[in-house]
C-alpha positions in Angstrom: 33.3 31.1 15.7 32.4 28.6 18.3 30.9 25.3 17.2 27.2 25.7 16.4 26.0 23.2 19.1 27.9 25.1 21.9 26.7 28.5 20.5 23.1 27.3 20.6 23.4 26.4 24.3 24.7 29.8 25.2 22.0 31.7 23.2 18.9 29.7 24.1 16.9 29.8 27.2 16.3 26.6 29.1 12.9 24.9 28.8 10.6 26.1 31.6 9.4 23.7 34.2 5.8 22.6 33.8 3.3 25.2 35.0 1.6 24.9 38.4 -1.4 26.3 40.0 -0.7 29.4 42.2 -2.5 30.1 45.4 -2.2 26.6 46.7 -1.0 26.6 50.4 1.7 24.2 49.4 2.4 25.6 46.0 6.0 26.4 46.7 6.9 23.0 48.1 4.9 21.2 45.3 6.7 23.3 42.6 10.1 22.5 44.2 9.3 18.8 44.3 8.1 18.9 40.7 11.2 20.7 39.5 13.4 18.3 41.3 11.5 15.4 39.7 11.9 17.0 36.3 15.6 17.4 36.9 16.1 13.9 38.1 14.2 12.4 35.1 16.4 14.6 32.8 19.6 13.3 34.4 18.3 9.7 34.0 17.6 10.3 30.3 21.0 11.9 29.8 22.7 8.9 31.2 20.5 6.6 29.0 21.3 8.5 25.8 25.1 8.5 26.4 25.6 5.0 27.8 22.9 2.7 26.3 24.3 -0.3 24.3 21.9 -2.7 22.6 22.4 -6.3 23.6 21.9 -7.3 20.0 24.7 -5.0 18.8 27.9 -7.1 18.1 30.0 -3.9 18.0 28.8 -2.7 21.4 28.3 0.8 20.2 26.3 3.4 22.0 23.1 3.5 19.9 21.7 6.9 20.8 25.0 8.7 21.1 25.6 7.7 17.5 22.1 9.1 16.6 23.0 12.4 18.3 26.2 12.6 16.4 24.3 12.2 13.1 21.9 14.9 14.3 24.9 17.2 15.1 26.3 16.5 11.7 22.9 17.4 10.1 22.5 14.0 8.5 19.5 13.0 10.7 16.3 14.8 11.7 14.6 12.3 14.1 15.7 10.9 17.4 13.9 7.6 17.5 13.6 6.3 21.1 12.6 2.7 21.3 10.6 1.9 24.5 12.1 -1.6 24.6 15.5 0.0 24.9 14.4 1.9 28.0 13.1 -1.3 29.6 16.3 -3.1 28.8 18.5 -0.2 30.2 16.6 0.4 33.5 15.7 -3.3 33.9 12.0 -2.3 34.6 9.2 -0.5 32.8 8.5 2.3 35.3 9.8 5.0 33.0 8.0 3.5 30.1 4.7 3.5 31.9 5.3 7.2 32.8 6.0 8.0 29.1 2.8 6.3 28.1 0.8 8.3 30.6 2.5 11.7 30.0 4.1 11.6 26.6 4.2 15.3 25.9 6.2 15.9 29.2 8.7 13.2 28.4 9.2 14.5 24.9 10.3 17.8 26.5 12.6 15.9 29.0 14.2 13.9 26.2 14.7 17.0 24.1 16.4 18.9 27.0 18.6 15.9 27.7 19.5 15.5 24.1 20.5 19.2 24.0 22.6 18.8 27.1 24.6 15.8 25.7 24.7 16.8 22.1 28.2 16.2 20.7 30.2 18.7 18.7 29.8 18.7 15.0 32.4 16.6 13.3 31.2 16.9 9.7 32.2 19.7 7.3 30.0 18.5 4.4 27.6 21.4 4.7 29.0 24.8 4.0 25.9 27.0 3.7 24.5 28.4 6.9 20.8 28.4 7.3 18.6 31.1 8.8 19.1 29.9 12.4 22.9 30.2 12.0 22.6 33.7 10.7 20.3 34.8 13.6 22.6 33.2 16.1 25.7 35.0 14.7 23.8 38.2 14.6 22.7 37.7 18.2 26.3 37.1 19.2 27.4 40.4 17.6 24.6 42.3 19.3 25.5 40.9 22.8 29.1 41.6 22.2 28.5 45.2 21.2 26.2 45.8 24.2 28.8 44.3 26.6 31.5 46.6 25.1 29.3 49.7 25.4 28.5 48.9 29.1 32.2 48.2 29.8 33.3 51.5 28.1 30.7 53.4 30.2 32.1 51.8 33.4 28.7 50.3 34.3 27.8 47.0 35.7 26.5 44.6 33.0 22.7 44.2 33.3 21.1 40.8 33.4 20.2 39.5 30.0 16.6 39.9 28.9 14.9 36.5 28.6 12.7 37.8 25.7 15.8 38.1 23.6 17.0 34.6 24.1 16.1 32.0 21.4 13.7 29.3 22.5 15.0 25.7 22.3 12.5 24.7 19.7 14.0 27.3 17.3 17.5 26.0 17.5 16.7 22.2 17.5 17.1 20.6 14.2 15.5 17.3 15.3 12.3 15.9 16.8 11.9 13.3 19.4 9.5 10.4 18.7 8.8 7.2 20.8 8.5 3.8 19.1 6.0 1.6 20.8 7.1 -1.7 22.3 7.0 -4.8 20.1 4.6 -6.4 22.6 2.3 -3.3 22.6 -1.2 -4.3 21.8 -3.2 -2.2 19.3 -6.3 -0.5 20.5 -9.5 -0.5 18.5 -10.5 3.0 17.4 -13.9 2.5 19.1 -12.2 1.7 22.4 -10.2 4.9 22.6 -12.0 6.8 25.5 -11.5 9.9 27.6 -9.2 8.0 29.9 -6.6 7.9 27.0 -6.4 11.7 26.8 -2.7 12.7 26.9 -1.6 9.0 26.7 0.3 7.2 24.0 -1.9 4.7 22.1 -1.4 2.4 19.1 -4.4 2.3 16.7 -5.0 0.0 13.8 -7.1 1.7 11.1 -7.4 2.2 7.3 -6.6 5.6 5.8 -9.5 7.2 3.9 -8.3 10.7 3.2 -5.0 12.5 3.1 -4.7 16.3 2.8 -1.9 18.2 1.3 1.3 19.0 3.2 1.3 22.6 4.5 3.8 24.6 6.6 2.8 25.0 10.3 4.4 27.8 12.3 6.3 26.5 15.3 8.2 29.6 16.4 7.2 33.1 15.3 10.1 35.7 15.0 9.4 39.4 15.3 11.7 42.4 14.9 11.2 45.5 17.1 11.5 48.8 15.3 12.6 50.6 18.5 15.2 48.3 20.2 16.1 46.3 17.1 16.1 43.0 18.9 14.3 39.9 17.7 11.4 38.6 19.8 10.4 35.0 19.7 6.9 33.5 20.3 6.5 29.7 20.5 3.3 28.4 18.9 2.0 25.2 20.5 -1.5 25.0 18.9 -3.1 25.4 15.5 -4.1 29.0 16.4 -2.2 31.8 18.1 -2.5 35.6 18.7 0.5 37.5 17.2 2.3 39.9 19.4 1.7 43.6 18.7 4.0 45.4 21.2 7.6 44.6 22.2 7.9 43.1 25.7 11.7 43.7 26.1 13.1 45.5 29.1 14.8 48.2 26.9 11.4 49.2 25.4 9.9 49.3 28.9 12.8 51.4 30.2 12.4 53.9 27.3 8.6 53.9 27.9 8.1 53.3 24.2 6.4 50.2 23.1 8.0 49.4 19.8 5.9 47.9 17.1 6.7 44.3 16.1 7.0 43.1 12.5 6.7 39.4 11.8 9.9 38.0 10.1 8.7 35.1 8.0 12.2 34.1 7.0 13.4 34.0 10.6 10.4 32.0 11.8 10.5 28.3 12.0 7.9 26.2 10.2 7.1 22.5 10.4 5.7 20.2 7.8 2.1 19.5 8.7 -0.3 17.0 7.2 -3.8 16.0 8.3 -5.2 12.6 7.5 -8.4 10.8 8.3 -8.5 7.2 9.4 -11.5 4.9 9.6 -12.3 1.9 11.8 -11.6 -1.5 10.1 -14.7 -3.2 8.7 -14.2 -6.4 10.8 -14.1 -4.3 14.0 -17.4 -2.5 13.5 -20.2 -3.9 15.8 -23.4 -5.1 14.3 -25.7 -2.2 13.3 -23.0 0.5 13.7 -21.2 2.6 11.2 -17.4 2.9 11.1 -15.9 5.7 13.3 -13.5 8.3 12.0 -10.5 10.0 13.6 -8.3 12.9 12.5 -4.6 12.2 12.7 -1.9 15.0 12.5 1.4 14.1 10.9 4.3 16.4 11.5 7.9 16.6 10.3 9.4 13.5 8.7 6.2 11.5 9.1 4.4 13.5 6.4 3.9 11.8 3.0 4.4 8.3 4.6 0.9 7.0 4.0 -1.6 7.2 1.2 -5.4 6.6 1.1 -6.3 2.9 1.3 -3.3 1.9 3.5 -4.0 -0.3 6.5 -1.6 1.0 9.2 -0.7 0.9 12.9 -0.4 4.5 14.1 1.4 5.3 17.4 0.5 8.7 18.7 -0.8 10.9 21.5 -4.5 11.2 22.0 -5.3 14.9 22.5 -8.3 17.2 22.7 -8.7 20.3 20.6 -11.2 23.1 21.1 -13.7 24.1 18.4 -13.1 27.5 16.8 -15.5 30.2 15.7 -19.2 29.7 15.6 -18.8 25.9 16.2 -17.2 26.8 19.6 -20.3 28.7 20.6 -22.5 25.8 19.7 -20.3 23.1 21.2 -19.9 24.8 24.6 -17.6 22.7 26.8 -17.4 19.8 24.4 -14.0 19.4 22.6 -13.0 17.5 19.5 -10.2 15.0 19.6 -7.3 14.0 17.4 -4.2 11.9 17.3 -0.8 13.4 17.1 1.2 10.7 15.3 4.6 9.6 16.6 5.1 6.6 14.2 3.4 4.8 11.4 3.8 1.1 10.5 2.4 -0.3 7.3 0.6 -3.6 7.4 1.3 -4.6 3.8 4.4 -3.4 2.0 4.2 -2.3 -1.6 5.8 -4.5 -4.3 8.6 -2.0 -4.8 9.3 -2.0 -1.0 9.2 -5.8 -0.8 11.8 -6.1 -3.6 14.1 -3.6 -1.9 13.9 -5.2 1.6 14.3 -8.9 0.7 16.9 -10.7 2.6 19.6 -12.9 1.0 17.8 -16.0 2.3 14.5 -15.0 0.7 16.3 -14.1 -2.6 17.9 -17.6 -2.6 14.5 -19.2 -2.0 13.0 -17.2 -4.9 15.8 -18.4 -7.2 15.2 -22.0 -6.1 11.4 -21.7 -6.7 12.0 -20.1 -10.1 14.1 -23.2 -11.1 11.2 -25.5 -10.1 9.4 -26.3 -13.3 6.1 -26.6 -11.4 6.1 -23.2 -9.7 3.2 -22.0 -11.8 1.0 -24.8 -10.4 2.3 -24.5 -6.9 1.5 -20.8 -6.8 -2.0 -21.4 -8.0 -2.6 -24.3 -5.5 -1.2 -22.2 -2.7 -3.7 -19.5 -3.5 -6.7 -19.8 -1.2 -6.2 -23.5 -0.5 -9.5 -23.5 1.5 -11.4 -23.1 -1.8 -11.8 -26.4 -3.6 -10.7 -26.8 -7.3 -10.7 -23.8 -9.6 -7.0 -24.4 -10.4 -7.0 -22.6 -13.7 -9.0 -19.7 -12.2 -6.3 -19.3 -9.5 -3.7 -19.4 -12.2 -5.4 -16.5 -14.0 -5.4 -14.6 -10.7 -1.7 -15.2 -10.3 -1.1 -13.8 -13.8 -3.3 -10.8 -12.8 -1.2 -10.1 -9.8 2.0 -10.3 -11.8 0.7 -8.5 -14.8 2.4 -7.7 -18.1 4.9 -5.0 -19.0 3.6 -1.5 -19.5 4.9 0.3 -22.6 5.3 4.0 -23.3 5.8 4.8 -27.0 8.0 7.6 -28.3 5.0 9.8 -29.1 3.7 9.5 -25.5 1.1 6.8 -26.1 0.9 4.2 -23.3 0.0 0.6 -23.5 -1.2 -0.8 -20.3 0.4 -3.8 -18.6 -2.2 -4.4 -15.9 -4.6 -7.3 -16.6 -8.4 -7.4 -16.0 -10.3 -10.5 -15.1 -14.1 -11.0 -14.8 -15.5 -14.2 -13.2 -19.1 -14.9 -14.4 -20.7 -18.0 -13.0 -23.5 -19.6 -11.1 -24.1 -18.9 -7.4 -22.0 -20.8 -4.8 -18.8 -21.3 -6.9 -16.7 -19.2 -4.4 -16.3 -16.1 -6.6 -16.7 -13.6 -3.7 -14.3 -15.7 -1.5 -11.6 -15.5 -4.2 -12.1 -11.7 -4.3 -11.8 -11.4 -0.6 -8.6 -13.5 -0.5 -7.0 -11.3 -3.2 -7.9 -8.2 -1.2 -5.9 -9.6 1.7 -3.1 -11.0 -0.4 -2.3 -8.0 -2.6 -0.2 -5.2 -1.0 -2.6 -2.7 -2.2 -6.2 -3.7 -2.9 -9.7 -2.2 -2.5 -12.9 -4.3 -2.2 -16.3 -2.9 -3.2 -19.6 -4.2 -4.5 -21.7 -3.2 -7.5 -24.8 -2.2 -5.6 -22.9 -0.2 -3.0 -20.8 1.7 -5.5 -21.7 4.8 -7.5 -19.8 6.4 -10.4 -18.2 9.1 -8.2 -17.5 6.4 -5.5 -15.5 4.5 -8.0 -13.7 7.4 -9.7 -13.5 10.7 -7.7 -15.7 13.2 -5.9 -15.5 16.9 -5.2 -15.6 17.9 -1.6 -14.9 20.9 0.6 -11.7 20.9 2.6 -12.6 21.5 6.3 -9.3 23.2 7.0 -9.0 25.6 4.1 -12.7 25.5 2.8 -11.4 25.0 -0.7 -12.9 22.5 -3.2 -10.7 19.4 -3.4 -10.9 16.1 -5.0 -11.3 12.9 -3.0 -10.3 9.7 -4.9 -12.7 6.8 -5.2 -12.1 3.0 -5.1 -10.3 2.9 -8.5 -8.0 5.8 -7.6 -7.3 4.4 -4.1 -6.3 1.1 -5.8 -3.7 2.8 -7.9 -0.7 0.4 -8.5 -2.9 -2.4 -7.0 -6.0 -4.4 -7.5 -9.6 -3.2 -7.4 -12.0 -6.1 -6.6 -15.6 -5.4 -7.6 -18.2 -8.0 -6.5 -21.7 -8.2 -7.8 -20.6 -6.5 -11.0 -23.8 -7.3 -12.7 -25.9 -5.4 -10.0 -24.2 -2.1 -10.8 -26.2 0.6 -12.5 -25.4 1.1 -16.2 -24.7 4.8 -15.7 -22.2 4.0 -12.9 -20.6 1.1 -14.8 -19.6 3.4 -17.7 -17.4 5.3 -15.3 -14.8 2.5 -15.3 -14.5 2.3 -19.1 -11.7 4.9 -19.2 -10.0 3.4 -16.2 -9.8 -0.1 -17.7 -8.1 1.0 -20.9 -6.5 4.4 -20.4 -5.9 3.9 -16.7 -6.8 7.5 -15.8 -9.8 9.3 -14.4 -10.5 12.6 -16.1 -12.4 15.1 -13.9 -14.1 18.4 -14.9 -16.2 19.4 -11.9 -16.6 22.5 -9.8 -13.9 24.4 -11.6 -11.4 21.6 -11.2 -10.1 20.1 -14.4 -7.5 17.4 -14.0 -6.6 13.8 -14.6 -5.9 11.3 -11.8 -3.9 8.1 -12.2 -5.8 4.8 -11.8 -3.2 2.2 -12.8 -5.1 -0.7 -11.3 -6.1 -4.2 -12.2 -9.8 -4.9 -12.1 -11.0 -8.2 -10.7 -14.8 -8.4 -11.1 -17.3 -11.1 -10.2 -20.8 -11.3 -11.6 -23.8 -13.6 -11.9 -25.6 -14.4 -15.2 -28.6 -12.4 -16.1 -31.1 -14.9 -14.8 -29.1 -15.9 -11.7 -27.9 -19.2 -13.2 -26.3 -19.7 -16.6 -28.9 -20.7 -19.3 -27.1 -22.9 -21.8 -30.1 -22.5 -24.2 -29.2 -18.9 -24.7 -26.0 -17.3 -26.1 -23.2 -16.0 -23.8 -24.1 -12.5 -24.9 -27.7 -12.9 -23.5 -26.5 -14.6 -20.4 -23.8 -12.1 -19.4 -25.9 -9.0 -20.3 -23.0 -6.6 -20.5 -22.1 -4.3 -23.4 -19.4 -5.5 -25.8 -17.4 -2.3 -25.1 -17.0 -3.4 -21.5 -16.4 -7.1 -22.1 -13.7 -6.5 -24.6 -11.7 -4.6 -22.0 -11.3 -7.7 -19.8 -8.3 -9.8 -20.7 -10.1 -12.9 -19.5 -13.9 -13.5 -19.1 -14.1 -16.7 -17.1 -17.3 -18.7 -17.2 -17.8 -21.0 -14.2 -20.8 -23.3 -14.5 -22.0 -25.4 -11.6 -22.8 -28.8 -13.1 -23.7 -32.1 -11.3 -20.8 -34.6 -11.3 -20.7 -37.5 -8.8 -16.9 -37.6 -8.4 -16.4 -33.8 -8.1 -19.4 -33.3 -5.8 -18.1 -36.0 -3.4 -14.6 -34.5 -3.4 -16.0 -31.1 -2.8 -18.1 -32.2 0.1 -15.2 -34.0 1.7 -13.0 -30.9 1.3 -15.6 -28.6 2.9 -16.2 -31.0 5.8 -12.5 -31.3 6.4 -12.1 -27.5 6.5 -15.0 -27.1 8.9 -13.7 -29.9 11.2 -10.0 -29.2 11.3 -10.1 -25.4 10.5 -7.4 -26.0 7.8 -7.5 -27.3 4.2 -6.5 -30.9 3.5 -2.8 -31.5 3.1 -1.3 -31.1 -0.4 1.3 -33.2 -2.0 3.8 -30.3 -1.4 4.4 -27.7 1.2 2.1 -24.7 0.2 3.6 -21.2 0.1 2.6 -18.7 2.7 0.9 -15.4 1.7 4.2 -13.6 2.5 6.1 -16.0 0.2 3.6 -15.4 -2.6 3.9 -11.6 -2.2 7.7 -11.8 -2.2 7.8 -14.0 -5.4 5.3 -11.8 -7.2 7.4 -8.7 -6.2 10.5 -10.4 -7.7 8.6 -11.4 -10.8 7.3 -7.8 -11.4 10.9 -6.5 -11.5 11.4 -8.4 -14.8 10.5 -6.8 -18.2 10.5 -9.6 -20.7 10.5 -8.8 -24.4 8.7 -10.6 -27.2 11.3 -12.0 -29.8 10.7 -11.3 -33.4 10.4 -15.0 -34.3 7.3 -15.3 -32.2 5.5 -12.5 -34.1 4.2 -14.8 -37.0 3.0 -17.4 -34.5 1.1 -14.8 -32.5 -0.4 -13.3 -35.7 -1.5 -16.7 -37.0 -3.1 -17.7 -33.7 -5.0 -14.4 -33.5 -6.2 -14.7 -37.2 -7.4 -18.3 -36.5 -9.4 -17.1 -33.5 -11.0 -14.3 -35.6 -11.8 -16.8 -38.4 -13.2 -19.4 -36.1 -15.5 -16.8 -34.5 -16.6 -15.4 -37.9 -17.6 -18.9 -39.1 -21.4 -18.9 -39.5 -21.6 -22.6 -39.0 -19.8 -22.4 -35.7 -22.6 -21.7 -33.3 -20.5 -22.4 -30.2 -18.4 -19.3 -30.7 -21.3 -16.8 -31.1 -21.5 -14.3 -28.3 -17.7 -14.2 -27.7 -15.7 -11.1 -28.6 -12.3 -11.3 -30.3 -10.9 -7.9 -31.0 -7.4 -6.3 -31.3 -7.6 -6.1 -27.5 -7.6 -9.9 -27.4 -4.2 -9.9 -29.1 -2.9 -7.5 -26.5 -4.4 -9.7 -23.8 -2.5 -12.7 -25.1 0.7 -10.6 -25.1 0.1 -9.5 -21.5 -0.5 -13.0 -20.3 2.6 -14.3 -22.2 4.7 -11.6 -20.5 3.2 -12.4 -17.1 4.2 -16.1 -17.7 7.7 -15.1 -18.7 7.9 -12.9 -15.5 6.7 -15.9 -13.5 9.8 -17.8 -14.8 12.0 -14.8 -14.0 12.9 -14.8 -17.7 14.1 -11.9 -19.8 12.3 -13.1 -23.0 8.9 -14.6 -23.8 9.0 -18.2 -25.0 6.6 -20.1 -27.3 5.4 -22.1 -24.4 4.3 -18.9 -22.7 2.2 -18.0 -25.7 0.7 -21.6 -25.8 -0.2 -21.3 -22.2 -1.9 -17.9 -22.8 -3.9 -19.4 -25.6 -4.8 -22.3 -23.4 -6.1 -19.9 -20.7 -8.2 -18.2 -23.3 -9.7 -21.6 -24.2 -10.1 -22.8 -20.6 -12.1 -19.7 -19.7 -15.0 -21.1 -21.7 -14.3 -24.8 -21.1 -17.2 -25.4 -18.8 -19.6 -24.1 -21.5 -18.0 -26.2 -24.1 -18.1 -29.4 -21.9 -21.8 -28.8 -21.4 -22.5 -28.5 -25.1 -20.4 -31.6 -25.9 -22.5 -33.6 -23.4 -25.7 -32.4 -25.1 -24.4 -33.5 -28.5 -23.3 -36.8 -27.0 -19.6 -36.2 -27.8 -17.2 -38.0 -25.4 -13.7 -36.8 -24.6 -12.1 -39.5 -26.8 -13.9 -38.1 -29.8 -12.9 -34.6 -28.9 -9.2 -35.7 -28.8 -9.5 -37.5 -32.1 -11.2 -34.5 -33.8 -8.6 -32.1 -32.4 -5.5 -34.2 -33.5 -7.0 -35.0 -36.9 -7.9 -31.4 -37.6 -4.4 -30.2 -36.6 -2.7 -32.7 -39.0 -5.0 -31.9 -41.8 -4.5 -28.1 -41.4 -0.7 -28.5 -41.2 -0.6 -31.1 -44.0 1.4 -33.5 -41.9 1.0 -37.2 -41.2 3.1 -37.3 -38.0 2.7 -35.5 -34.7 4.8 -35.5 -31.6 3.4 -36.7 -28.3 4.4 -33.4 -26.6 2.4 -31.4 -29.2 -0.6 -33.7 -28.7 -0.4 -33.1 -24.9 -0.5 -29.4 -25.5 -3.5 -29.6 -27.8 -5.3 -31.9 -25.4 -4.5 -29.6 -22.4 -6.0 -26.7 -24.4 -9.3 -28.7 -24.5 -9.1 -29.4 -20.7 -8.2 -33.0 -21.2 -5.7 -34.7 -18.8 -2.7 -36.7 -19.8 -4.3 -40.0 -18.6 -7.4 -39.4 -20.8 -5.1 -38.6 -23.8 -3.1 -41.8 -23.2 -6.3 -43.9 -23.1 -7.5 -42.3 -26.3 -4.2 -42.9 -28.1 -4.2 -46.6 -27.1 -7.9 -47.1 -28.1 -7.4 -45.5 -31.6 -4.2 -47.5 -32.1 -6.1 -50.7 -31.5 -8.6 -49.5 -34.1 -5.7 -49.0 -36.5 -6.4 -45.3 -36.9 -2.8 -44.3 -36.0 0.4 -45.9 -34.9 2.5 -44.9 -31.8 6.2 -44.9 -32.5 8.5 -46.2 -31.2 6.6 -49.1 -29.7 6.8 -49.4 -25.9 5.9 -47.5 -22.8 7.3 -44.1 -24.0 6.2 -43.4 -27.6 7.4 -40.1 -29.1 5.4 -39.8 -32.3 1.8 -40.3 -33.6 1.7 -41.4 -37.2 -1.7 -41.3 -38.9 -2.6 -44.2 -41.2 -3.1 -43.1 -44.8 -6.7 -44.3 -44.9 -7.7 -42.0 -42.1 -5.6 -39.0 -43.2 -7.7 -36.1 -44.4 
């Protein structure tokens, strides 16, 4: 048999020239001119496809000829035409401007040109013929038999019937798409007007709904019961009227209109998916609601976007007529949609970031990991415009990295995602932190408590406008799957709506049993919530339980419940004011003592850290168990009024494990170290440090007394008389005390002959308690 590409050219009819209006006095001349223009443009495109060489290609290979060879070998399905390449080849943008104005026409031109210069297949990897190959081989046999019959009868061969020829769209195994220029500016969804009909536009929007992928008929194939030939009907819209009678010349000659039967297997179907995009919140004018637009994805573009993605969509803006009763009501008004040609994600997923990192970025990540201060640098690089809150930012970094999820042999799952709740006085930048995380995380959804309902957070049942079936539409927690869900004003949420997230926070699923639909949706998300105390500001005279006013079942699901109290402090208030004034004056935060990491660098480092799965060694198990038991005992102590209102459960132990694993991931380590557990315990303590500091001030306890009590209690509990300086620093850090304050305290109590620093000098290593003060 002849090569398939040559066979397809012989058996397919050429694409017809664009239709023109008959009856015009100059219709013939206009048609000839248009056909000549179409032919000239096709020849230009043929020359471009066969000779273009990118100036950035060191091998000087013909870019599009190589693409066509891959298409001929059936290893590629899309012919991506970059508009920048057309400008570079023709040294002007005349053709590009014509493509933008009449994209559909130039898709046909490029398809015809690609068919004309399609190389011969060189690959023998595929052995099984598809339906098109079978039809073409059958058509060859029919044409040969007909020619032999005419020759045997001594008759002149008749002209072939165009109805029997295969349309080009049936034999093409590729689609032509145009990639917008790099300098192409995006158009706001609200600014797309009637003048853009038929033009190529680039929209920036957020995806709100994605329908299922369905087959869409592109070419309908019929078989005639009289003449036996296949008849083809090209379908160019969402609706078409099937043929009922055979239009072939043989049936006309026999005066018998044969009945046609649709051959589903011989027809050509295209993957079709309809999505709905919404205008970005920052682009909505004051007093307006976001606008929506339907986008049609076809072929290889299907399944490339998911709800919640912020994307740049390149497509053709087209009208579509209403159908049925809506058409009678709409009259001449038509609906509009965007036929997508390309999709570009604004933020890559963590998995995609890890797979596309360059060697230079991987070297940077290894260098950052070896820096012993990367933990602090990441936290200080997070929202540097916000003053202070270094430990809160560290907690957010741990939330972004997360722990390691586990699936037990019996199918039970232990979540690795962390949850963090910020509870504090007004004006401590809680909402700003949530907004920053929404922009930083590759996948994040921001919502507020008052503006969210139970179904808005989980899932709602709606009717599909295409099929009229009942379908599920995911809420904020489902849209944030494998990402972060930021919930502001968490305390303003109705209690009935707040209970909807209990299952999500622990089981990480959403179970639905509505309208005959019973299913379970994934919601593997980290929850970052912000709330105000019950009376607006934190009342230190009341217990934390009364101030937070949330059920214990919900509070225990948060790995960290961070209390942020706004207390007057001359030094801190002055530094805060100077920081805010500097940001307002210079539009940038004050310079740090190191070069802060960009948002892209933080995302890349977090993506590399999330690839690690550190394990907890067996020797750390007793240490973790003892620390957890001490926390439970300290909380159960009836004389310890400071700990009342906090909740230490078995979930707290899992929270410590998750934070320890996140810290090990941060170091790109394969095993959790004791220092990771100590830092996790310190974070648990620091989450309540502002409350403890306020109570210490009320009792008249200074920091030096706090240090002494901590060290003395640690020595008495461990029945030791000597303590290392490093251990003392760790204990002091857990109390929120700096190294300078610790050094001052050690020197003061050494002068009081309470303990001795050994060896004497500027760098002591041990603290030895004098016998009189021991116990």
